[in-house]
C-alpha positions as CSV (number, residue, x, y, z in Angstrom):
1,M,0.0,0.0,0.0
2,K,1.3,3.4,-1.0
3,K,2.4,5.6,1.9
4,T,0.5,8.8,2.5
5,I,1.9,11.3,5.1
6,S,3.9,10.6,8.3
7,V,2.2,11.5,11.6
8,R,5.0,14.0,12.2
9,Y,3.6,16.2,9.5
10,A,-0.1,16.1,10.4
11,M,0.2,16.3,14.3
12,T,-0.5,19.2,16.5
13,R,3.1,20.1,17.7
14,N,2.2,22.0,20.8
15,P,-0.6,20.0,22.5
16,V,-1.8,21.6,25.6
17,I,-0.2,20.1,28.7
18,V,-1.4,19.9,32.4
19,G,-0.2,18.3,35.5
20,P,-1.7,15.5,37.3
21,N,-2.4,17.7,40.4
22,D,-4.1,20.5,38.6
23,S,-7.9,21.0,39.6
24,V,-10.5,19.9,37.2
25,D,-11.8,23.4,37.5
26,S,-8.5,24.9,36.2
27,V,-8.1,22.3,33.4
28,A,-11.7,22.8,32.2
29,K,-11.1,26.6,32.0
30,K,-7.7,25.8,30.1
31,M,-9.7,23.6,27.6
32,I,-12.2,26.5,26.9
33,K,-9.5,29.3,26.6
34,D,-7.3,27.1,24.3
35,G,-10.2,25.7,22.4
36,V,-9.5,22.1,22.7
37,G,-11.3,18.9,23.8
38,S,-8.6,17.1,25.5
39,L,-5.3,17.9,27.4
40,L,-2.3,15.7,27.9
41,V,-1.3,15.0,31.6
42,E,2.5,15.2,32.1
43,E,4.6,14.7,35.2
44,N,8.4,15.1,35.5
45,G,8.5,15.2,31.6
46,R,6.8,12.0,31.2
47,L,3.2,11.5,29.7
48,R,1.0,10.1,32.4
49,G,-2.5,10.4,31.0
50,I,-5.1,12.3,28.9
51,V,-8.1,14.1,30.2
52,T,-11.0,14.8,27.7
53,E,-14.2,16.8,27.8
54,K,-16.0,13.5,28.2
55,D,-14.0,12.7,31.4
56,I,-15.1,16.0,32.8
57,I,-18.6,15.8,31.9
58,G,-19.0,12.1,32.9
59,K,-17.0,12.0,36.0
60,I,-17.7,15.6,37.4
61,V,-20.7,17.4,35.8
62,A,-22.9,14.4,35.6
63,K,-22.2,13.4,39.1
64,N,-22.4,16.8,40.5
65,V,-18.9,16.8,41.9
66,N,-17.1,20.1,42.8
67,P,-14.5,20.6,40.1
68,T,-12.2,22.7,42.4
69,K,-11.9,19.9,44.9
70,I,-10.9,17.2,42.3
71,I,-7.5,16.9,40.7
72,V,-6.9,15.7,37.2
73,S,-5.1,12.4,38.1
74,K,-8.6,11.2,39.6
75,I,-10.4,11.4,36.3
76,M,-7.8,11.1,33.5
77,S,-7.3,8.0,31.4
78,N,-4.2,6.3,32.4
79,I,-4.2,3.9,29.5
80,I,-2.7,5.8,26.7
81,V,-2.2,4.6,23.2
82,T,0.6,6.4,21.6
83,I,2.3,6.5,18.1
84,D,5.7,7.1,16.7
85,P,6.2,10.3,14.6
86,E,7.5,8.5,11.6
87,R,4.5,6.3,11.2
88,D,1.9,6.8,8.4
89,I,-1.3,8.5,9.2
90,L,-3.0,5.5,7.6
91,D,-1.5,3.5,10.6
92,A,-2.7,6.3,13.1
93,I,-6.3,5.9,11.9
94,K,-6.0,2.1,12.0
95,I,-4.7,2.4,15.6
96,M,-7.5,4.7,16.4
97,N,-10.0,2.5,14.8
98,E,-8.7,-0.7,16.7
99,R,-8.3,0.9,20.0
100,K,-11.5,3.0,19.7
101,V,-9.7,6.4,20.5
102,R,-9.8,9.6,18.6
103,R,-6.4,11.0,19.7
104,L,-2.8,9.6,19.9
105,P,0.0,11.4,21.6
106,V,3.1,11.3,19.5
107,I,6.1,9.9,21.3
108,D,9.7,9.4,20.1
109,A,11.9,6.4,20.8
110,T,13.1,8.0,24.2
111,G,9.6,8.4,25.3
112,R,9.6,12.2,24.8
113,L,6.2,13.8,23.9
114,L,6.5,15.6,20.4
115,G,2.8,16.3,19.8
116,L,-0.8,14.9,19.4
117,I,-2.6,13.7,16.4
118,T,-6.3,13.5,16.3
119,V,-9.0,12.4,13.8
120,N,-9.5,16.1,13.0
121,D,-5.8,16.6,12.3
122,I,-5.9,13.6,9.8
123,L,-9.1,14.9,8.2
124,K,-7.5,18.3,7.6
125,I,-4.8,16.7,5.6
126,Q,-6.6,14.0,3.8
127,P,-10.4,14.4,4.2
128,D,-11.1,11.4,1.9
129,L,-9.0,9.1,4.1
130,F,-11.6,8.7,6.9
131,E,-14.4,7.6,4.4
132,I,-12.0,5.1,2.7
133,I,-10.9,3.5,6.1
134,T,-14.5,3.4,7.5
135,E,-15.7,1.8,4.3
136,K,-12.9,-0.6,4.0
137,N,-13.2,-1.9,7.5
138,K,-16.9,-1.8,7.4
139,I,-17.2,0.3,10.4
140,N,-19.8,2.8,11.6
141,P,-18.3,6.2,11.5
142,Q,-20.2,7.2,14.5
143,E,-18.9,4.3,16.5
144,F,-15.5,5.1,15.4
145,L,-15.7,8.7,16.7
146,S,-17.0,7.8,19.9
147,N,-16.0,4.8,22.0
148,E,-15.5,6.3,25.3
149,G,-17.8,5.8,28.2
150,H,-18.3,4.1,31.6
151,C,-17.0,0.6,32.0
152,A,-19.6,-2.0,32.6
153,I,-17.5,-3.6,35.3
154,C,-15.6,-0.8,37.2
155,G,-17.6,2.2,36.1
156,N,-14.4,4.2,35.1
157,F,-15.1,6.6,32.3
158,T,-12.4,5.7,29.7
159,V,-11.8,4.2,26.3
160,L,-14.1,1.0,25.9
161,H,-14.2,-2.2,23.9
162,K,-16.7,-4.9,23.6
163,K,-16.2,-8.2,25.6
164,K,-18.9,-10.6,25.8
165,N,-21.5,-8.1,24.6
166,K,-20.3,-5.6,27.4
167,L,-18.3,-2.3,27.0
168,V,-15.3,-2.7,29.3
169,C,-12.0,-1.0,29.9
170,D,-8.7,-2.5,29.2
171,E,-8.1,-3.0,32.9
172,C,-11.2,-5.1,33.4
173,D,-10.7,-7.1,30.2
């Protein structure tokens, strides 16, 4: 298969970073200020997690929890799927499809965070790619774009996959 474009050229080079001890209130305000739907959580130069709008809505707003009293590490997803910057964006979209995620932190061989690639980043570069992949793999585009939620076993809000007709997280698989 012909190569398209490497992740390095499609990724967002300066993703918004927060710390694990930042309050949910402060990171929600940062999302709004920076116009993003997710933030990478870094500690001591290492990627520790990702927090999304869905994490905030599902774990804070929907449960009527005070966002000033909860830190990001309590609601972030710890299970992070990453990609190398030299991989093809076709590989990125395949990984997103397989792992049911919409964003991949871009990490080099030393573990250094270089950026973030999202479905939207890919669609900006090659809008026809999404249609081709969803059709080829016979996946429902809506299903591909949203596979986060509450695990049927532990109740954590994270990336889910099907196991015995239940949606579960990697930890409960």
